[in-house]
C-alpha positions as CSV (number, residue, x, y, z in Angstrom):
1,M,46.3,110.5,149.6
2,T,42.5,110.8,151.0
3,A,41.7,113.7,148.3
4,L,42.9,111.4,145.8
5,V,39.6,109.5,144.1
6,N,40.3,105.8,143.1
7,H,38.4,104.9,139.9
8,Q,37.6,100.8,139.7
9,V,35.8,98.2,137.6
10,R,33.8,96.0,139.8
11,L,32.1,92.4,138.8
12,A,28.5,93.2,138.6
13,K,27.2,90.1,137.0
14,R,28.4,86.9,136.0
15,P,28.1,86.8,131.8
16,D,26.4,84.2,130.3
17,A,28.5,84.6,127.0
18,A,30.7,87.5,126.0
19,A,30.9,90.0,129.0
20,T,29.6,93.4,128.3
21,R,29.7,97.3,129.6
22,E,26.4,95.7,131.9
23,H,28.6,93.0,133.3
24,W,30.6,95.4,134.9
25,N,30.0,98.3,137.3
26,F,32.3,101.5,137.3
27,T,33.3,102.9,141.4
28,T,34.9,105.6,143.3
29,E,36.4,105.8,146.5
30,P,38.9,107.7,148.2
31,V,42.2,106.8,148.1
32,G,43.7,105.3,151.5
33,E,47.2,105.7,153.4
34,P,49.2,102.4,153.9
35,V,49.2,101.0,157.7
36,D,52.2,99.2,158.7
37,G,53.9,97.1,156.2
38,G,51.8,98.1,153.6
39,V,52.3,99.9,150.2
40,L,49.9,101.9,148.2
41,V,50.9,101.7,144.3
42,K,49.6,104.0,141.7
43,T,49.1,101.6,138.6
44,L,50.0,102.3,135.2
45,S,49.3,100.1,132.9
46,L,47.3,96.7,132.6
47,S,47.8,93.2,131.0
48,L,44.5,92.3,129.5
49,D,44.5,88.4,129.1
50,P,42.2,85.8,127.5
51,A,42.2,83.8,131.3
52,M,40.1,87.1,132.6
53,R,37.3,85.6,130.9
54,G,37.4,82.5,133.1
55,W,38.1,84.0,135.9
56,L,34.6,85.2,135.8
57,N,32.7,81.9,135.9
58,D,31.9,80.7,139.4
59,A,33.3,77.6,138.9
60,R,36.2,75.0,139.8
61,S,39.2,76.4,138.2
62,Y,43.2,76.8,139.0
63,I,42.3,80.0,140.7
64,P,38.9,81.5,142.8
65,P,36.4,83.2,140.7
66,V,36.3,86.9,140.7
67,A,33.4,87.4,143.1
68,I,30.3,89.5,142.5
69,G,30.8,93.3,143.3
70,E,34.7,92.8,143.2
71,V,37.6,94.6,141.7
72,M,38.0,92.8,138.3
73,R,41.5,90.7,139.0
74,A,44.1,91.8,136.3
75,G,48.2,92.0,136.8
76,G,49.6,95.3,136.1
77,I,52.6,97.4,136.6
78,G,52.6,100.6,138.5
79,R,54.9,103.1,140.8
80,V,54.9,102.8,144.9
81,V,53.6,106.1,145.5
82,A,53.1,105.8,149.4
83,S,55.0,102.8,151.6
84,K,55.3,102.3,155.0
85,N,57.2,98.7,154.3
86,P,61.0,98.7,154.2
87,A,61.2,96.3,150.8
88,F,59.4,99.0,148.7
89,A,60.5,102.5,148.6
90,V,58.7,105.5,147.6
91,G,59.0,105.8,143.4
92,D,59.9,101.8,142.8
93,A,58.3,100.0,140.2
94,V,56.7,97.1,140.7
95,Y,54.6,94.4,139.6
96,G,51.5,92.7,141.2
97,T,47.4,91.6,141.0
98,L,46.3,95.0,140.9
99,G,43.4,95.1,140.1
100,V,41.4,97.2,137.4
101,Q,41.4,100.5,139.6
102,E,43.8,103.6,139.0
103,Y,45.5,102.7,142.9
104,M,45.8,99.9,144.8
105,L,46.6,99.6,148.6
106,I,47.8,96.1,149.6
107,A,48.3,95.8,153.3
108,Q,51.6,93.7,154.4
109,A,49.7,90.2,154.6
110,D,48.5,90.7,151.1
111,I,51.8,91.3,149.6
112,K,52.9,88.2,148.3
113,R,49.7,87.3,147.8
114,N,49.4,89.7,145.1
115,G,52.8,88.8,143.8
116,L,53.7,92.6,144.4
117,V,57.4,92.2,143.3
118,K,60.0,95.5,142.4
119,I,60.8,95.8,138.6
120,D,63.7,97.1,136.5
121,L,62.9,99.3,134.4
122,R,66.1,99.2,132.6
123,A,65.9,95.5,131.6
124,G,62.5,96.2,129.2
125,S,60.1,99.1,128.6
126,I,56.6,98.7,131.0
127,G,55.0,97.4,127.9
128,Q,57.4,94.5,127.8
129,W,56.8,93.6,131.7
130,L,53.5,92.7,130.6
131,N,54.5,90.9,127.5
132,V,57.9,88.9,126.8
133,L,59.2,89.5,130.8
134,G,55.5,89.2,132.3
135,M,53.1,86.4,132.7
136,P,52.6,85.8,128.8
137,G,56.3,85.7,128.4
138,M,56.6,83.1,132.0
139,T,53.8,80.8,130.4
140,G,55.4,80.5,126.8
141,Y,58.9,80.0,128.4
142,F,57.8,77.1,131.0
143,G,55.3,75.9,129.0
144,L,58.0,75.4,125.9
145,M,60.8,74.4,128.4
146,D,59.6,72.3,131.1
147,V,56.6,70.8,128.9
148,G,57.4,70.8,125.5
149,Q,61.0,70.3,126.1
150,P,62.4,71.2,123.0
151,K,65.2,69.7,120.6
152,E,67.3,71.0,118.2
153,G,65.6,70.4,115.1
154,E,62.3,69.6,116.0
155,T,59.1,71.1,114.4
156,V,57.3,73.3,116.8
157,V,53.7,74.6,115.7
158,V,51.8,77.7,118.1
159,S,47.9,79.0,117.7
160,G,47.6,82.5,118.5
161,A,51.1,82.9,117.1
162,A,50.9,86.8,117.0
163,G,49.3,86.9,120.7
164,A,51.1,87.8,123.7
165,V,51.6,83.7,124.8
166,G,52.7,82.6,121.0
167,Q,54.9,85.5,119.7
168,T,57.4,84.2,122.6
169,V,56.8,80.7,122.0
170,G,57.6,80.8,118.7
171,Q,60.8,82.9,118.8
172,L,62.2,81.1,122.2
173,A,61.5,77.9,119.8
174,K,63.9,79.2,116.9
175,I,66.5,80.2,119.6
176,K,66.4,77.0,121.0
177,G,66.8,75.5,117.3
178,C,63.8,74.2,116.1
179,R,61.7,74.7,113.2
180,V,58.5,76.6,113.8
181,V,55.2,77.4,112.4
182,G,52.5,79.7,113.6
183,I,48.4,79.7,113.2
184,A,47.1,82.8,112.8
185,G,44.2,85.2,112.0
186,G,44.4,87.3,108.9
187,A,47.3,88.1,106.5
188,A,49.1,91.0,107.9
189,K,49.4,88.7,111.5
190,C,50.8,85.9,109.1
191,K,53.1,88.0,107.4
192,W,54.6,89.9,110.7
193,V,54.9,86.5,112.6
194,V,57.3,85.3,109.5
195,D,58.9,88.5,108.6
196,E,59.2,90.4,112.3
197,L,59.5,87.2,114.4
198,G,61.5,85.1,112.5
199,F,59.1,82.2,112.3
200,D,59.5,79.8,109.1
201,A,56.1,79.7,108.0
202,C,52.2,80.7,109.5
203,I,49.0,79.3,108.5
204,D,46.2,81.8,108.2
205,Y,43.1,79.8,109.7
206,K,41.2,83.1,108.3
207,A,41.9,82.1,104.8
208,G,39.0,79.8,104.3
209,E,37.9,76.3,105.3
210,G,40.3,73.7,105.4
211,A,42.8,76.4,105.4
212,V,44.8,74.9,108.9
213,R,44.9,71.5,107.5
214,A,45.8,72.0,104.4
215,G,48.8,74.6,106.0
216,L,49.9,71.5,108.5
217,K,50.3,69.0,105.2
218,E,52.7,72.2,103.5
219,H,54.8,73.2,106.3
220,C,55.1,70.1,108.8
221,P,55.8,67.2,106.0
222,K,57.3,64.9,109.2
223,G,54.4,65.9,111.3
224,V,54.4,68.5,114.7
225,D,56.6,67.3,117.7
226,I,55.5,70.2,119.8
227,Y,52.4,72.3,119.5
228,F,52.0,75.2,121.9
229,D,47.8,75.3,121.4
230,N,46.1,78.9,122.9
231,V,42.5,78.4,120.7
232,G,41.9,75.1,121.3
233,G,38.5,73.6,119.4
234,E,38.5,73.2,115.6
235,I,42.6,74.0,115.4
236,L,43.5,72.0,118.0
237,D,41.5,69.0,116.3
238,A,43.3,69.7,113.3
239,V,47.3,69.4,114.7
240,L,46.4,66.3,116.2
241,A,45.8,65.0,113.2
242,K,49.5,65.5,112.6
243,L,51.0,64.4,115.5
244,A,54.4,63.0,115.1
245,R,55.9,60.4,117.2
246,K,56.1,61.0,121.0
247,A,54.7,64.2,120.4
248,R,54.0,67.0,123.2
249,V,51.1,69.1,122.9
250,I,51.0,71.8,125.5
251,I,47.5,72.8,126.7
252,C,47.7,77.0,127.4
253,G,44.5,77.8,126.6
254,A,41.1,77.7,124.2
255,I,40.3,81.1,123.4
256,S,37.9,79.9,120.7
257,Q,35.4,78.0,123.5
258,Y,35.9,81.5,126.3
259,N,32.8,83.0,125.0
260,N,30.9,79.9,124.8
261,A,27.3,80.2,126.4
262,N,27.2,78.6,129.6
263,S,24.6,75.7,128.5
264,M,27.8,74.5,126.1
265,P,30.6,72.9,127.5
266,A,33.6,73.6,125.8
267,A,34.3,72.1,122.5
268,G,36.8,68.8,123.9
269,P,39.2,67.2,121.0
270,R,37.8,64.4,118.7
271,N,41.3,63.1,117.6
272,Y,42.3,62.4,121.4
273,L,43.4,58.8,119.8
274,S,46.2,60.3,118.1
275,L,47.9,60.5,121.3
276,L,47.6,56.5,121.5
277,V,48.5,56.1,118.2
278,N,51.8,58.2,118.4
279,R,52.7,57.4,122.1
280,A,51.8,61.4,122.5
281,R,51.6,63.5,125.4
282,M,49.2,66.1,126.5
283,E,49.4,68.4,129.5
284,G,48.6,71.6,131.2
285,I,50.0,74.3,132.0
286,V,49.5,76.7,134.9
287,V,52.0,79.9,135.3
288,F,51.6,80.2,138.7
289,D,53.1,77.0,139.6
290,Y,56.4,78.4,138.0
291,A,56.4,81.4,140.9
292,D,59.5,81.0,142.3
293,R,61.6,80.0,139.1
294,Y,60.5,83.5,137.3
295,P,64.0,85.3,137.7
296,I,65.6,82.6,135.7
297,A,63.2,83.0,132.7
298,I,63.1,86.9,133.2
299,K,67.3,87.2,132.9
300,E,67.1,85.0,129.9
301,L,64.7,86.4,128.1
302,A,65.8,89.6,129.2
303,G,68.9,89.1,127.2
304,Y,67.3,87.6,124.3
305,L,65.5,91.4,124.4
306,K,68.8,93.0,124.5
307,D,70.6,91.4,122.2
308,G,68.3,91.7,119.0
309,R,67.2,87.9,119.0
310,M,63.5,88.2,120.5
311,K,60.6,91.5,120.2
312,S,58.3,92.3,121.6
313,K,55.2,93.6,120.3
314,E,52.3,95.8,122.6
315,D,48.7,96.5,121.1
316,V,48.2,99.6,123.9
317,V,44.5,100.8,124.7
318,K,44.0,103.8,126.6
319,G,41.6,104.6,129.4
320,I,40.2,102.8,132.1
321,D,36.5,103.0,131.5
322,T,37.1,101.4,128.0
323,F,38.0,98.4,129.8
324,P,35.0,96.1,128.8
325,E,35.1,97.0,124.8
326,S,39.2,96.7,125.1
327,L,39.1,92.9,127.0
328,N,36.8,92.1,124.1
329,K,39.2,93.0,121.3
330,L,41.1,89.7,122.4
331,F,37.7,87.0,121.5
332,A,37.6,88.8,118.5
333,G,40.8,88.7,117.2
334,E,40.9,92.4,116.9
335,N,44.3,92.9,119.1
336,F,47.3,92.7,117.2
337,G,50.3,91.8,119.7
338,K,50.1,91.7,123.6
339,L,46.8,93.8,124.3
340,V,47.6,96.2,127.2
341,L,45.8,98.9,128.9
342,E,47.0,102.2,130.0
343,V,46.0,103.7,132.9
344,A,48.0,106.4,133.7
345,T,51.2,107.4,132.1
346,D,54.5,107.0,134.0
């Protein structure tokens, strides 16, 4: 293994706004051998997620920030290429926090912390294991089912509807008997959300000023029972103004705010008094809280993929050297589906 070279992407300095190539160092080092209890994993594909931008800030959060000089944190799929752990055999497909690098050497003490688990690629493709069966799918599943608690006939609105979390939330809500209205950017994404994913309607937030408010008025005449928020900002305010009695608002992310300059804090909701008027509830979702229940969600969602009730769309970019620009596709709304960085072919 020492003859192999590991290419890595490390944080060079913290960005004040958008993270560009200057904020990263591209490094190489020899690939080491695992010691007793450890494993060596070759990275195949990595999940690129909006939350990664938040991990670059030196601020208190649900997870420690990436340290200067540290390999950038990322979840991914890989193959075990060397093992001194009886739980993992050479050739096993695995999921875990592998980082933006070609190989990950994991000591026995770090296996649980890195969330390294074997996966069955017969249940889904690599892309699906990073999407519906991965962290986005788990976020959507537990956010909707545990926090949202959908009931048949209710109206569910989901922003970022064509993205990784949004596509799972909307399809799952339809399966549970809800009316589903998406919010997405651009006519093509909205058409796909309705025609391919089966949403009842989709509002194009890029269609002009007032488009979201007008769309909500048209498609949610009785109000919004559940809002799954992935974007924050003005869209969150618009939906808050349309809440139904006893509505539930799930705060998953605020991608519209992540690249604000550090001197400009995230914009908070102005219409929060709608929660009082409508006896509504707003609650955050952090997927790691549900780790012990992932197998339950994976089994259910894999069944929907198999029987065709759910689809999984990925936007695959290739090459570890493209990481800075590929990550920023998320914040420009350039990705169509779950953004996946292919590091190596299987």
